[in-house]
Backbone bond lengths (Angstrom), bond angles and torsions (degrees), N, CA, C in turn:
res aa  C-N    CA-C-N  psi(-1)  N-CA   C-N-CA  omega(-1)  CA-C   N-CA-C  phi
1 M - - - 1.462 - - 1.523 109.26 -
2 N 1.333 117.29 135.80 1.447 121.76 -174.15 1.520 111.37 -98.45
3 D 1.343 115.28 144.63 1.448 121.48 175.18 1.515 109.28 -109.23
4 L 1.335 115.84 140.51 1.454 120.72 174.08 1.507 108.64 -83.54
5 F 1.335 116.62 144.11 1.443 118.98 172.60 1.520 108.66 -138.34
6 S 1.327 116.44 146.73 1.458 121.55 -175.45 1.518 110.65 -78.56
7 I 1.333 115.76 140.65 1.450 122.20 173.17 1.521 107.80 -133.40
8 K 1.313 117.11 173.83 1.453 120.58 -177.62 1.521 111.58 -69.41
9 D 1.328 116.08 -29.45 1.451 119.56 -178.55 1.532 110.93 -73.46
10 D 1.329 115.51 148.91 1.458 121.91 -177.13 1.524 108.75 -109.63
11 F 1.334 116.01 113.31 1.462 120.93 -179.84 1.520 109.58 -112.56
12 R 1.327 116.44 133.81 1.459 119.96 177.63 1.522 109.40 -144.55
13 I 1.328 115.09 156.98 1.461 121.69 178.74 1.523 109.39 -118.65
14 V 1.314 116.02 136.80 1.467 122.51 176.88 1.520 108.52 -118.41
15 R 1.331 116.19 131.80 1.466 121.02 175.07 1.516 108.66 -95.29
16 L 1.327 116.90 127.40 1.457 121.82 178.78 1.523 109.64 -89.22
17 N 1.335 116.20 147.15 1.460 120.75 179.06 1.524 110.24 -136.19
18 E 1.329 115.97 -165.68 1.472 120.17 -175.08 1.524 112.47 -60.88
19 A 1.328 117.57 -32.43 1.465 120.20 -179.59 1.524 110.98 -63.25
20 D 1.330 117.57 -38.41 1.465 120.86 178.13 1.527 111.03 -64.08
21 A 1.334 115.84 -39.40 1.467 119.89 -179.08 1.523 111.50 -70.57
22 I 1.314 116.64 -36.86 1.465 120.27 -177.33 1.529 112.07 -72.30
23 C 1.324 115.71 -43.56 1.473 118.64 -177.10 1.521 112.88 -94.77
24 L 1.336 116.88 1.71 1.470 121.87 -179.13 1.531 110.05 52.02
25 S 1.315 115.34 61.46 1.463 122.36 -173.83 1.525 112.28 -68.01
26 D 1.326 114.62 168.28 1.462 120.35 176.10 1.525 110.90 -61.40
27 H 1.327 116.94 -35.75 1.460 119.79 177.99 1.524 110.52 -61.91
28 L 1.327 116.42 -42.41 1.465 120.03 178.63 1.522 110.19 -64.26
29 H 1.316 116.65 -41.45 1.474 121.21 178.63 1.524 110.18 -61.39
30 N 1.324 117.08 -43.98 1.466 120.74 179.39 1.516 111.12 -66.12
31 L 1.333 116.06 -39.36 1.461 120.13 177.80 1.525 110.82 -60.83
32 K 1.313 115.84 -46.75 1.468 119.90 -178.66 1.528 111.20 -61.70
33 N 1.309 117.06 -42.10 1.464 120.09 179.80 1.523 111.70 -60.79
34 L 1.337 116.11 -39.27 1.460 119.13 178.06 1.526 111.18 -68.46
35 V 1.322 116.60 -42.64 1.460 120.49 179.73 1.526 110.96 -61.25
36 L 1.329 116.71 -41.66 1.466 120.80 -174.94 1.523 113.67 -74.09
37 T 1.334 117.91 -6.80 1.465 118.84 174.98 1.528 110.87 -67.45
38 K 1.325 116.97 -14.44 1.470 121.63 177.84 1.527 112.09 -99.00
39 E 1.330 116.77 16.21 1.464 120.23 -175.89 1.518 112.39 -64.45
40 D 1.331 117.80 -27.65 1.472 119.72 179.99 1.526 111.19 -69.31
41 I 1.343 116.52 -26.26 1.463 120.75 178.76 1.527 110.80 -92.11
42 Y 1.335 116.04 -35.89 1.467 122.45 179.65 1.528 108.67 -114.15
43 P 1.328 118.65 91.98 1.473 121.60 -173.53 1.525 114.80 -58.17
44 K 1.322 119.23 -27.23 1.468 121.02 -176.18 1.527 112.47 -110.25
45 I 1.316 116.21 22.43 1.463 118.55 -174.38 1.524 112.04 -68.65
46 D 1.350 117.85 -27.67 1.470 120.05 178.22 1.528 110.72 -67.42
47 K 1.342 116.58 -39.89 1.462 120.14 177.84 1.525 110.13 -67.19
48 W 1.324 116.54 -40.20 1.470 120.15 176.72 1.520 110.93 -58.74
49 F 1.318 116.60 -44.43 1.465 119.95 -178.49 1.523 111.02 -64.25
50 N 1.322 117.01 -46.42 1.463 120.57 -177.07 1.523 112.42 -68.95
51 R 1.322 117.09 -40.56 1.464 120.42 -173.91 1.535 113.23 -87.46
52 K 1.317 116.21 -35.60 1.456 120.22 -173.76 1.534 113.30 -101.42
53 V 1.323 116.14 -49.92 1.461 119.24 -173.98 1.520 111.16 -70.00
54 I 1.318 116.45 -52.88 1.468 119.46 -177.03 1.525 110.93 -63.27
55 S 1.329 116.50 -46.88 1.467 118.83 179.91 1.525 111.23 -66.11
56 G 1.330 117.36 -36.00 1.454 120.97 178.05 1.516 112.83 -66.41
57 L 1.328 117.16 -37.38 1.465 121.01 176.54 1.528 110.79 -62.82
58 K 1.303 116.03 -38.10 1.466 119.98 -177.26 1.520 112.88 -63.76
59 I 1.326 117.49 -30.22 1.464 120.32 -177.10 1.537 112.04 -112.14
60 N 1.328 115.82 14.12 1.469 122.13 177.68 1.524 112.37 63.46
61 E 1.327 116.26 22.99 1.456 120.66 174.80 1.526 110.61 -83.23
62 R 1.309 115.38 -23.38 1.459 121.56 176.23 1.522 109.51 -131.60
63 S 1.305 115.05 156.19 1.457 120.79 170.64 1.516 107.34 -132.67
64 A 1.313 115.58 161.44 1.456 120.21 -177.03 1.520 109.67 -143.58
65 F 1.322 114.90 154.95 1.458 121.60 -179.95 1.518 109.14 -133.57
66 I 1.315 115.18 147.46 1.448 119.98 173.93 1.520 108.53 -135.59
67 G 1.325 115.97 133.52 1.453 121.65 179.61 1.521 110.33 -103.58
68 Y 1.332 115.17 135.69 1.467 121.47 -179.92 1.529 109.66 -115.67
69 L 1.318 116.56 131.77 1.460 122.41 171.67 1.519 107.52 -112.79
70 N 1.344 115.57 113.31 1.465 120.42 -174.05 1.529 110.71 52.45
71 E 1.332 114.98 41.16 1.469 124.95 178.40 1.529 113.76 69.64
72 K 1.316 117.72 7.67 1.465 120.84 174.19 1.526 108.04 -95.32
73 P 1.349 119.11 126.70 1.468 120.67 178.55 1.524 111.19 -67.20
74 V 1.339 116.14 124.25 1.461 120.05 -173.83 1.531 113.82 -131.93
75 V 1.334 117.99 -15.97 1.466 121.03 -179.17 1.525 109.10 -136.74
76 S 1.325 116.25 137.19 1.471 120.82 177.24 1.521 109.24 -131.42
77 A 1.333 115.19 145.20 1.467 120.56 179.68 1.518 109.40 -149.85
78 V 1.336 116.18 144.40 1.463 122.37 178.72 1.525 108.47 -135.40
79 V 1.339 116.52 136.38 1.459 122.55 179.64 1.516 109.38 -124.41
80 K 1.330 116.55 135.31 1.458 121.25 169.34 1.513 107.25 -94.70
81 R 1.327 117.13 121.61 1.449 123.03 -171.71 1.531 111.67 -93.15
82 G 1.328 117.03 142.59 1.458 121.50 178.09 1.513 110.39 158.74
83 K 1.322 116.68 -177.12 1.460 119.62 177.88 1.522 110.40 -59.87
84 K 1.319 116.04 -38.72 1.461 120.94 173.60 1.524 107.87 -107.28
85 S 1.321 115.12 78.39 1.463 120.43 -177.09 1.522 110.48 -72.91
86 K 1.344 113.92 151.25 1.455 119.27 -178.42 1.522 109.98 -131.57
87 F 1.332 115.85 132.44 1.449 120.86 169.94 1.525 106.20 -83.07
88 C 1.334 114.99 99.52 1.464 120.20 -171.23 1.527 113.38 -77.84
89 H 1.326 115.05 -31.70 1.470 117.80 -171.07 1.520 109.80 -157.29
90 L 1.318 116.52 136.09 1.461 122.35 170.83 1.522 107.96 -149.69
91 R 1.324 114.88 118.28 1.463 120.06 178.88 1.520 109.37 -129.45
92 I 1.321 116.13 128.98 1.464 122.61 178.10 1.518 108.17 -118.68
93 S 1.327 116.97 127.54 1.462 121.37 -178.05 1.517 111.51 -57.17
94 D 1.312 115.44 150.26 1.462 121.19 -173.92 1.520 112.85 -55.94
95 E 1.349 117.19 -37.14 1.470 119.34 -176.00 1.524 113.09 -70.45
96 L 1.340 116.95 -9.45 1.464 120.51 -179.02 1.520 112.58 -115.17
97 Q 1.317 116.50 16.60 1.455 119.61 -178.53 1.526 112.79 -68.74
98 D 1.336 117.04 -20.02 1.461 120.24 -178.14 1.520 113.01 -91.62
99 Y 1.331 115.90 11.90 1.461 120.13 178.03 1.526 109.68 -117.67
100 N 1.316 115.04 159.42 1.467 120.56 -173.30 1.530 113.53 -81.93
101 L 1.311 117.43 40.01 1.460 119.94 -176.99 1.524 111.92 -71.85
102 G 1.322 117.42 -24.09 1.457 119.70 174.70 1.524 110.67 -59.18
103 E 1.316 116.82 -42.77 1.458 120.72 177.93 1.526 111.59 -65.47
104 I 1.348 115.82 -42.68 1.463 120.17 179.23 1.527 110.24 -56.98
105 F 1.329 117.35 -45.30 1.464 120.33 -175.30 1.524 112.17 -77.99
106 F 1.303 118.90 -32.24 1.468 119.49 172.78 1.525 109.70 -61.33
107 C 1.330 116.43 -41.35 1.467 120.35 178.49 1.524 110.83 -65.64
108 S 1.330 117.19 -42.39 1.462 120.88 179.20 1.517 111.28 -61.37
109 M 1.323 116.87 -44.13 1.453 120.79 -179.02 1.529 110.99 -68.87
110 A 1.328 116.33 -35.98 1.466 119.74 177.22 1.518 111.13 -63.49
111 L 1.322 117.18 -44.10 1.460 121.02 178.85 1.522 110.98 -62.43
112 D 1.321 116.71 -32.32 1.459 120.54 -177.21 1.528 112.13 -68.79
113 V 1.326 117.87 -31.31 1.472 120.32 -176.32 1.529 112.19 -110.64
114 R 1.331 116.89 11.95 1.464 121.06 -170.60 1.522 113.18 -60.19
115 N 1.341 117.94 -27.12 1.461 120.46 -175.39 1.529 113.56 -91.85
116 I 1.322 117.07 -6.39 1.465 118.71 -175.18 1.522 114.07 -127.27
117 A 1.321 118.15 -23.52 1.465 120.76 -171.60 1.524 112.39 -80.47
118 E 1.316 115.17 137.39 1.462 122.02 170.17 1.525 110.04 -108.31
119 E 1.332 114.66 -21.48 1.469 120.64 -178.99 1.527 108.71 -144.80
120 I 1.323 116.08 148.92 1.462 122.52 173.72 1.521 108.22 -122.58
121 H 1.329 116.40 134.81 1.452 118.97 174.26 1.520 110.18 -145.68
122 F 1.312 115.05 163.70 1.466 121.46 176.30 1.522 107.54 -161.00
123 T 1.316 115.60 163.23 1.461 120.79 174.79 1.520 108.96 -115.37
124 L 1.313 115.35 156.92 1.463 120.49 -179.22 1.520 109.17 -159.94
125 P 1.337 117.47 157.80 1.462 118.92 178.31 1.525 111.03 -70.35
126 E 1.312 115.99 149.09 1.467 120.68 -178.37 1.522 111.75 -57.49
127 S 1.327 116.52 -35.40 1.465 120.38 -179.47 1.529 111.61 -64.46
128 L 1.340 117.02 -36.98 1.460 120.71 179.17 1.527 110.48 -71.14
129 W 1.320 116.83 -38.53 1.462 120.20 177.19 1.527 110.46 -59.19
130 E 1.323 116.20 -45.00 1.459 120.04 -179.44 1.536 111.29 -66.16
131 K 1.321 116.35 -35.94 1.465 120.64 -177.27 1.529 112.02 -76.01
132 K 1.338 117.07 -38.99 1.469 121.43 -173.40 1.533 112.23 -116.55
133 K 1.312 117.00 26.11 1.464 120.66 -177.14 1.531 111.87 -55.48
134 K 1.308 116.84 -40.33 1.462 120.68 -178.63 1.524 111.21 -60.88
135 F 1.341 116.42 -40.48 1.463 120.57 179.34 1.523 110.79 -63.12
136 F 1.327 117.95 -49.47 1.467 121.37 -178.00 1.534 111.46 -65.89
137 Q 1.305 117.30 -37.79 1.451 120.56 178.72 1.526 111.15 -65.59
138 S 1.346 116.93 -31.18 1.463 119.96 179.29 1.519 111.81 -66.57
139 F 1.338 117.68 -17.91 1.463 122.23 175.17 1.524 112.42 -98.82
140 G 1.318 117.03 8.52 1.457 120.04 175.98 1.523 114.59 93.93
141 F 1.336 117.93 6.59 1.466 121.11 177.12 1.532 107.56 -94.73
142 H 1.320 116.31 88.92 1.463 120.15 -169.71 1.523 114.03 -87.83
143 G 1.320 117.24 -10.86 1.449 119.32 179.88 1.507 112.15 -148.38
144 A 1.319 116.31 162.80 1.460 121.95 178.58 1.523 108.68 -137.55
145 V 1.327 115.63 138.62 1.463 121.04 178.70 1.523 108.64 -121.17
146 K 1.295 116.07 161.71 1.452 120.08 -179.58 1.526 110.45 -65.27
147 A 1.318 115.87 131.18 1.463 121.02 -178.21 1.518 110.49 -77.84
148 G 1.319 115.66 157.68 1.456 120.18 -178.88 1.515 113.40 -76.75
149 T 1.347 117.14 -19.46 1.459 121.50 -178.29 1.514 109.72 -125.89
150 E 1.314 117.11 138.86 1.460 122.28 176.01 1.526 109.07 -98.21
151 F 1.324 117.22 119.90 1.463 121.45 179.41 1.527 112.15 -99.60
152 R 1.319 116.83 -23.96 1.453 120.76 -175.11 1.520 110.80 -100.12
153 L 1.320 115.95 162.92 1.462 120.85 -175.95 1.516 113.11 -83.31
154 S 1.349 116.82 -32.85 1.461 117.40 -167.12 1.520 114.76 -135.33
155 D 1.322 118.58 20.14 1.458 119.96 -177.93 1.525 108.96 -146.24
156 T 1.319 116.06 139.72 1.465 121.02 179.67 1.526 110.21 -64.48
157 E 1.328 115.40 133.87 1.461 121.33 -179.26 1.524 109.96 -89.46
158 L 1.350 115.49 129.42 1.458 121.39 177.85 1.527 109.80 -114.78
159 R 1.323 115.90 157.22 1.455 121.79 178.96 1.516 110.04 -122.12
160 C 1.344 116.43 130.16 1.461 122.54 175.36 1.520 108.53 -114.78
161 S 1.328 117.17 143.29 1.460 119.88 178.32 1.525 109.96 -147.84
162 S 1.329 114.42 157.14 1.461 121.16 178.13 1.520 108.24 -156.46
163 S 1.325 116.50 150.66 1.455 118.88 171.53 1.526 107.71 -66.12
164 F 1.328 116.37 147.59 1.455 117.75 -177.70 1.529 112.64 -65.61
165 P 1.339 120.08 -42.00 1.466 118.85 178.19 1.531 113.05 -55.81
166 K 1.313 116.59 -40.19 1.463 120.64 179.32 1.527 110.05 -67.80
167 F 1.305 116.88 -42.78 1.461 122.22 178.27 1.525 110.61 -63.81
168 W 1.348 116.26 -41.68 1.465 121.16 -177.18 1.526 111.59 -63.58
169 E 1.323 117.53 -34.84 1.459 120.58 178.05 1.522 110.65 -59.29
170 T 1.319 117.48 -39.61 1.465 120.17 179.17 1.525 110.95 -71.60
171 V 1.330 116.75 -35.89 1.457 120.72 179.72 1.524 111.10 -61.78
172 L 1.328 116.42 -41.61 1.468 120.59 -179.25 1.521 111.84 -59.41
173 E 1.318 116.70 -30.42 1.461 120.21 179.75 1.520 112.41 -82.67
174 K 1.326 116.78 -15.03 1.461 119.93 -173.90 1.524 114.85 -107.44
175 I 1.321 117.33 -15.01 1.464 118.36 179.64 1.518 108.87 -58.69
176 P 1.327 117.45 127.35 1.470 120.91 -175.35 1.519 111.74 -55.29
177 K 1.317 115.01 136.28 1.454 120.76 179.45 1.527 109.46 -80.82
178 I 1.324 115.89 120.32 1.454 121.51 178.91 1.523 109.22 -77.92
179 K 1.328 116.11 137.77 1.458 120.16 -173.12 1.530 113.27 -81.19
180 N 1.299 117.94 40.84 1.466 121.11 171.05 1.522 108.59 -80.86
181 E 1.317 116.32 142.83 1.457 120.10 -175.83 1.523 113.18 -106.29
182 L 1.335 116.59 -24.00 1.452 120.41 -175.31 1.519 111.36 -131.70
183 L 1.323 115.07 154.18 1.455 122.68 168.52 1.527 106.47 -120.15
184 M 1.330 116.88 122.56 1.460 121.07 -176.54 1.523 110.22 -116.32
185 S 1.329 115.41 129.84 1.455 121.58 178.61 1.530 110.00 -93.15
186 I 1.348 115.45 132.16 1.463 121.42 -178.48 1.525 108.31 -132.55
187 Q 1.328 116.69 137.86 1.461 120.04 177.17 1.533 109.90 -60.67
188 P 1.335 117.38 141.36 1.471 121.04 -175.44 1.532 114.82 -51.05
189 K 1.348 117.32 -41.28 1.473 118.92 -177.13 1.517 111.44 -65.96
190 Y 1.350 117.19 -27.80 1.456 120.81 177.12 1.530 111.37 -89.79
191 A 1.329 116.71 -30.43 1.461 120.66 -178.38 1.529 111.07 -59.46
192 K 1.321 116.68 -42.23 1.465 120.20 178.85 1.524 110.96 -62.16
193 K 1.321 116.16 -39.11 1.458 119.66 179.44 1.528 111.69 -68.38
194 V 1.324 116.46 -32.77 1.467 120.12 175.49 1.529 109.95 -64.66
195 L 1.338 116.29 -47.11 1.464 120.38 -179.18 1.528 111.75 -65.40
196 D 1.326 116.49 -32.29 1.469 120.58 179.48 1.515 112.56 -79.03
197 G 1.342 117.74 -7.81 1.458 121.25 -179.62 1.507 114.38 84.27
198 E 1.340 116.33 4.26 1.463 120.66 -179.29 1.529 111.24 -79.71
199 K 1.317 116.33 -40.12 1.459 121.75 178.96 1.525 109.00 -99.79
200 K 1.312 117.23 115.14 1.465 121.85 -174.54 1.520 112.96 -108.60
201 V 1.327 116.47 -8.29 1.462 120.06 -176.04 1.525 110.38 -131.97
202 E 1.326 115.77 129.47 1.461 122.60 172.86 1.530 108.46 -103.74
203 I 1.298 116.02 143.11 1.450 121.70 -178.97 1.527 109.89 -109.23
204 R 1.332 116.36 134.11 1.456 121.22 176.37 1.527 110.16 -136.78
205 R 1.331 115.02 144.33 1.466 120.38 176.72 1.526 110.43 -75.93
206 K 1.325 115.94 -30.25 1.464 121.13 176.75 1.522 109.27 -130.18
207 F 1.310 116.09 135.26 1.457 121.46 177.99 1.529 106.95 -167.63
208 S 1.321 118.39 -169.22 1.458 121.70 177.91 1.523 110.20 -149.23
209 K 1.320 115.72 143.01 1.461 120.78 177.66 1.522 112.30 -69.08
210 K 1.329 117.00 -14.26 1.469 119.71 -179.24 1.526 112.04 -65.44
211 W 1.353 116.92 -18.44 1.463 120.12 -178.22 1.526 112.26 -83.92
212 K 1.323 117.65 -1.91 1.463 120.16 178.21 1.533 109.76 -59.08
213 G 1.332 115.86 130.52 1.462 121.53 178.85 1.515 115.09 89.67
214 C 1.327 118.42 -6.97 1.463 120.07 -177.42 1.527 110.82 -87.11
215 K 1.318 114.82 162.97 1.464 121.22 177.13 1.522 108.52 -92.95
216 V 1.333 115.46 135.67 1.456 120.51 -176.70 1.521 110.13 -123.04
217 S 1.328 116.36 135.65 1.463 121.49 173.67 1.520 108.46 -86.58
218 L 1.327 116.20 140.60 1.465 121.60 -174.57 1.522 110.42 -105.81
219 Y 1.322 114.74 130.80 1.464 122.30 -177.80 1.523 108.81 -123.54
220 S 1.327 116.40 124.81 1.458 121.84 176.48 1.523 108.30 -87.45
221 S 1.326 116.58 120.70 1.458 121.50 -172.35 1.531 112.19 -74.99
222 S 1.310 116.25 -172.09 1.467 122.22 -177.11 1.540 111.23 -56.86
223 P 1.327 118.45 136.74 1.474 126.82 10.59 1.528 115.22 -90.84
224 R 1.359 118.49 -4.25 1.468 119.54 -176.90 1.521 111.54 -69.08
225 Q 1.329 115.85 -50.34 1.462 122.31 178.86 1.529 112.20 48.94
226 S 1.335 114.73 58.72 1.459 120.06 -175.87 1.526 111.08 -141.90
227 L 1.328 115.72 149.89 1.460 121.54 168.65 1.515 107.40 -77.34
228 I 1.335 116.65 129.57 1.470 119.84 -170.82 1.521 114.28 -122.73
229 G 1.335 118.42 -13.67 1.457 119.23 -178.80 1.510 111.58 165.13
230 E 1.326 115.32 -161.54 1.454 120.49 179.65 1.520 110.03 -151.01
231 A 1.331 116.19 165.68 1.467 121.38 -177.93 1.523 109.30 -156.13
232 I 1.324 115.09 172.84 1.462 121.98 173.81 1.524 108.51 -108.94
233 I 1.321 116.68 135.57 1.468 120.22 174.34 1.522 107.56 -82.22
234 D 1.324 115.16 103.05 1.461 121.44 -173.98 1.523 112.02 -75.22
235 N 1.328 115.71 -33.75 1.461 119.07 -179.02 1.529 109.59 -161.04
236 V 1.314 116.25 156.33 1.463 122.83 174.67 1.521 107.57 -131.29
237 I 1.318 115.92 117.37 1.458 121.11 -176.50 1.522 108.92 -120.31
238 I 1.317 115.37 129.64 1.464 120.59 179.91 1.530 108.61 -112.15
239 G 1.322 116.82 138.83 1.457 119.78 -179.14 1.513 112.04 -172.69
240 E 1.309 116.04 175.83 1.449 121.10 176.62 1.528 109.33 -63.31
241 P 1.325 117.94 143.52 1.470 120.69 -176.70 1.534 113.50 -50.81
242 D 1.338 117.91 -45.24 1.462 119.96 -177.69 1.530 111.61 -62.35
243 L 1.329 116.91 -37.80 1.466 120.62 -179.78 1.536 110.57 -71.31
244 I 1.330 115.87 -38.88 1.470 119.37 178.22 1.529 109.94 -64.55
245 W 1.336 116.91 -42.67 1.466 119.79 178.66 1.522 111.06 -63.40
246 E 1.321 116.71 -43.42 1.466 120.81 -179.25 1.520 111.23 -60.85
247 K 1.326 117.32 -37.61 1.459 121.81 -176.16 1.528 112.77 -80.83
248 F 1.352 117.33 -35.02 1.466 119.55 -168.37 1.527 114.49 -122.89
249 N 1.325 119.87 9.14 1.467 119.70 -170.51 1.519 113.57 -54.66
250 S 1.343 118.12 -37.63 1.468 119.76 -178.46 1.527 112.39 -71.52
251 D 1.336 116.87 -23.35 1.466 121.27 -179.19 1.527 112.97 -94.62
252 I 1.343 116.47 -10.43 1.459 120.37 179.18 1.527 111.30 -81.62
253 C 1.336 115.92 -29.90 1.469 121.99 176.37 1.526 112.99 61.80
254 G 1.299 116.63 41.30 1.460 121.22 173.03 1.514 108.30 -140.61
255 T 1.310 116.27 170.89 1.461 119.47 179.33 1.522 109.74 -82.86
256 K 1.329 115.35 161.78 1.463 120.55 177.90 1.527 109.99 -63.16
257 E 1.313 116.80 -34.99 1.460 120.68 179.63 1.534 110.51 -64.83
258 E 1.331 116.35 -43.39 1.468 120.33 178.30 1.523 110.93 -63.31
259 F 1.339 115.69 -42.04 1.460 120.50 179.99 1.531 110.58 -63.60
260 D 1.320 117.07 -47.25 1.462 121.46 -178.52 1.529 111.16 -62.28
261 E 1.326 115.69 -38.02 1.465 119.38 178.96 1.522 110.72 -64.49
262 Y 1.340 115.60 -42.29 1.464 120.02 -179.45 1.530 111.41 -68.58
263 A 1.339 116.53 -38.87 1.467 121.11 -174.96 1.524 113.41 -88.85
264 A 1.321 117.10 2.29 1.464 120.48 -176.82 1.527 111.41 -57.39
265 S 1.335 115.58 139.26 1.469 124.79 175.65 1.524 114.31 68.23
266 T 1.339 118.82 13.65 1.461 120.22 174.43 1.522 109.46 -119.24
267 K 1.308 116.26 140.03 1.463 120.64 -176.68 1.526 111.63 -85.43
268 E 1.329 116.15 -26.93 1.471 120.60 -179.69 1.522 109.69 -133.25
269 I 1.314 115.98 150.70 1.456 121.04 -179.80 1.520 108.46 -142.91
270 Y 1.340 115.71 154.35 1.464 121.02 -175.73 1.525 110.60 -103.17
271 A 1.322 115.61 132.10 1.465 122.14 172.47 1.532 107.38 -105.57
272 I 1.325 116.31 117.50 1.467 122.06 -177.54 1.527 108.14 -104.46
273 V 1.310 116.24 110.95 1.465 121.97 -176.12 1.533 108.93 -88.11
274 L 1.327 115.98 119.17 1.460 121.95 -178.24 1.522 111.08 -98.73
275 N 1.330 114.87 142.05 1.465 120.67 -179.72 1.532 108.63 -141.58
276 D 1.319 116.00 162.82 1.471 121.86 177.65 1.528 111.08 51.00
277 V 1.315 116.15 49.95 1.466 121.87 -179.80 1.532 109.63 -74.22
278 R 1.311 116.33 130.60 1.468 121.67 -179.96 1.524 109.38 -127.12
279 A 1.301 115.70 116.68 1.466 120.78 179.01 1.521 110.15 -82.19
280 F 1.324 116.92 142.61 1.457 120.75 171.90 1.525 109.62 -68.38
281 K 1.317 116.42 149.12 1.465 120.76 176.25 1.528 109.99 -59.05
282 L 1.315 115.28 -42.32 1.458 121.92 176.48 1.514 107.87 -135.18
283 E 1.328 117.36 131.40 1.456 119.33 177.64 1.520 109.46 -67.03
284 I 1.330 116.19 150.77 1.459 120.77 -175.72 1.523 109.00 -117.00
285 P 1.334 117.63 110.89 1.463 121.30 -177.66 1.533 112.08 -59.58
286 R 1.312 115.36 146.83 1.469 121.16 177.96 1.525 110.50 -58.95
287 T 1.327 117.18 -38.89 1.466 119.86 -178.92 1.530 111.35 -64.29
288 Q 1.337 116.52 -35.44 1.458 119.80 -179.53 1.525 111.58 -68.75
289 V 1.327 115.85 -48.52 1.461 118.23 -177.72 1.522 110.66 -71.41
290 S 1.333 117.30 -28.82 1.459 120.77 174.96 1.535 110.25 -63.76
291 H 1.333 115.46 -40.87 1.468 120.12 176.53 1.529 111.02 -64.03
292 L 1.326 117.12 -38.70 1.459 120.95 -177.80 1.523 112.25 -65.33
293 I 1.332 116.57 -40.41 1.460 118.94 -177.44 1.527 112.34 -92.95
294 K 1.343 116.32 -0.74 1.459 122.01 178.54 1.522 111.23 57.20
295 D 1.319 115.70 46.92 1.457 121.23 -179.46 1.524 108.69 -148.65
296 D 1.305 116.16 146.83 1.459 121.53 -179.66 1.526 109.39 -83.39
297 L 1.321 117.08 110.24 1.459 122.23 -179.10 1.523 109.76 -91.65
298 K 1.297 116.19 117.64 1.456 120.12 177.75 1.529 108.89 -82.96
299 P 1.334 118.18 136.74 1.464 121.14 179.92 1.527 110.71 -55.60
300 P 1.324 118.00 130.62 1.469 120.07 -179.33 1.525 111.24 -68.38
301 Q 1.321 115.85 142.30 1.452 121.78 176.62 1.523 108.58 -101.15
302 S 1.309 117.60 110.77 1.466 123.61 -179.18 1.529 111.04 68.14
303 Y 1.349 117.44 -72.35 1.468 120.59 176.75 1.523 107.92 -162.28
304 C 1.336 115.56 163.02 1.458 119.67 175.03 1.511 109.87 -150.06
305 S 1.326 115.60 151.53 1.462 122.16 177.60 1.524 109.15 -78.36
306 L 1.339 116.55 128.07 1.463 119.46 -179.76 1.528 111.55 -75.80
307 E 1.307 116.33 -21.21 1.463 119.02 176.11 1.526 110.63 -66.01
308 K 1.324 116.11 -34.28 1.455 120.49 -178.65 1.520 112.76 -90.16
309 N 1.328 117.24 -20.16 1.454 120.75 -179.20 1.530 109.18 -112.49
310 K 1.317 115.95 89.99 1.462 121.24 -173.36 1.527 112.57 -66.23
311 S 1.318 116.88 -31.89 1.465 119.50 -179.78 1.528 110.44 -65.45
312 W 1.321 116.73 -48.13 1.464 119.43 177.95 1.527 111.86 -68.05
313 S 1.318 117.07 -31.90 1.462 120.03 176.50 1.521 110.68 -60.83
314 K 1.343 115.88 -44.39 1.462 120.55 177.38 1.530 110.66 -65.79
315 A 1.338 116.02 -37.28 1.463 120.32 -178.58 1.524 112.09 -65.50
316 V 1.337 117.59 -43.81 1.471 118.92 -178.61 1.524 110.68 -71.63
317 S 1.331 117.54 -28.34 1.466 119.72 175.58 1.525 110.70 -65.38
318 I 1.329 116.68 -43.58 1.459 120.57 177.95 1.528 109.99 -65.54
319 A 1.330 116.68 -40.51 1.466 120.07 179.63 1.523 110.85 -60.69
320 A 1.321 116.54 -45.40 1.459 120.30 178.89 1.523 110.77 -64.73
321 F 1.335 116.00 -38.49 1.460 120.60 178.72 1.522 110.79 -63.74
322 L 1.313 116.13 -41.86 1.465 120.24 177.49 1.520 111.63 -63.03
323 Q 1.315 116.62 -29.69 1.467 120.94 -179.10 1.525 111.61 -90.12
324 E 1.348 116.91 4.13 1.465 121.72 -177.55 1.517 110.28 58.86
325 N 1.333 115.57 40.26 1.452 121.52 -176.74 1.521 111.47 -93.17
326 F 1.354 117.21 49.73 1.445 116.83 177.43 1.523 110.40 -128.70
327 R 1.340 115.57 37.97 1.464 119.77 172.30 1.523 108.68 -67.89
328 N 1.328 114.62 154.76 1.461 122.17 178.56 1.525 113.39 65.23
329 T 1.332 116.24 17.79 1.460 118.86 177.75 1.508 109.40 -135.85
330 I 1.305 115.52 146.74 1.454 120.76 176.17 1.527 107.61 -148.74
331 V 1.292 117.86 151.14 1.456 121.27 -171.03 1.520 109.79 -105.03
332 H 1.309 116.68 123.84 1.454 120.08 176.49 1.514 109.84 -79.19
333 S 1.308 115.73 139.77 1.455 119.90 -175.50 1.517 111.78 -64.82
334 Q 1.327 115.13 134.77 1.464 121.27 174.72 1.543 110.59 -103.23
335 L 1.313 115.72 1.64 1.458 119.25 -176.67 1.517 111.52 -82.87
């Protein structure tokens, strides 16, 4: 299992869609330039890109990804979507060959076809299979057979395939673990205010100062029941309810009556100061992420430690991955 660690370099992944193909975006231009660096090996790769990739993006038959390191395009990937999905192309720049970006992009492509694929396959040169056999086998591709079509000039083409359920099991073990420590449940009417930056303080009857400085995943409770974003716990202050209200009432975003009802019969209460709040582009329902990890996720009560709850830990990692929330991180190769 791989751990992410922060480095000075900024790595991000962008998924291209029909809008990029229609307007011929800069991302599409960068993708094409990376793909065409293999033109000496694939003589007709430019025609393939123009006729298949661009047209496929327009009708959602294909998807594509491009990875940027410090805003320089360094990784390109193309997927043909369908029941028999195909990883058509994956190229990683030479300077990044010692990092686990192959795993990152296999996971990204798997997530992209997770709702439609019954099978995954791809072709590769025999020399690459021999060199990286361990990597492909770790994703469940245990064998390779000679392909029916030769795409390269000087190397035998092999074909690897796997059922998607079998492939998906390996993906779940490889998706990078996001270093969030807590999952916090917030009522929907307050959750929106947290994401909007209006509500800066959460109140809890039980908590701990040890969570100060940690990253917390935010969950909007019933009826939304969705992962909605993340934040940093900037401070944890404990005190008598009246003193906490006096200090933070404008940041709590509730009425005094609501606060008093919640704090009734307790002598001390915790004020959790949230900072650097980041909303997900799209909230991710608990039922959806539960289906993805093949585990029954019970709605969190108030908050829970992700170190102790492995199912939710895996769920928030997938949620962050779906949101492309892995900037400023890169994976060092363990192979």
